[in-house]
C-alpha positions as CSV (number, residue, x, y, z in Angstrom):
1,M,-1.2,-46.9,62.5
2,F,-0.6,-43.8,64.5
3,V,-4.1,-44.1,66.0
4,T,-3.6,-47.7,66.8
5,L,-0.4,-46.7,68.7
6,F,-2.2,-44.0,70.3
7,G,-5.0,-46.5,71.4
8,V,-2.3,-48.8,72.7
9,I,-0.8,-46.3,74.9
10,W,-3.7,-44.1,76.1
11,F,-6.5,-46.7,76.5
12,D,-4.4,-49.7,77.1
13,E,-6.2,-51.6,74.3
14,I,-4.4,-54.6,72.4
15,P,-5.2,-54.4,68.5
16,D,-6.7,-57.8,67.2
17,V,-5.7,-59.4,64.0
18,L,-8.4,-57.3,62.1
19,T,-6.5,-54.0,62.9
20,F,-3.2,-55.4,61.7
21,I,-4.9,-56.7,58.2
22,G,-6.4,-53.3,58.0
23,I,-3.0,-51.5,58.5
24,L,-1.7,-53.9,55.8
25,L,-4.5,-53.2,53.5
26,I,-3.5,-49.5,53.6
27,V,0.3,-49.6,53.8
28,L,1.1,-52.4,51.2
29,P,-0.5,-50.8,48.2
30,M,1.5,-47.7,48.8
31,M,4.9,-49.4,48.8
32,P,5.3,-49.8,44.9
33,I,4.8,-45.9,44.6
34,N,7.5,-45.4,47.2
35,W,9.8,-47.8,45.5
36,K,9.1,-46.3,42.1
37,K,9.9,-42.8,43.5
38,R,13.3,-44.1,44.9
39,F,14.5,-46.2,41.9
40,S,13.6,-43.3,39.5
41,T,15.7,-40.8,41.4
42,S,18.6,-43.2,41.8
43,K,18.7,-43.9,38.1
44,E,18.6,-40.0,37.2
45,A,21.5,-39.6,39.5
46,I,23.5,-42.2,37.6
47,N,22.7,-40.6,34.3
48,I,23.7,-37.2,35.4
49,S,26.9,-38.4,36.7
50,N,27.9,-40.0,33.5
């Protein structure tokens, strides 16, 4: 995603649909990993306080 932003700013290129699809294919599979970490830490915090 950073490289796409760099291309837009530096080379004045507009990304096409395939670029956005590629970004989604990279970012979306990592979302459940982040959600799992976030929810597991919040449950542990609740268990510690009780």
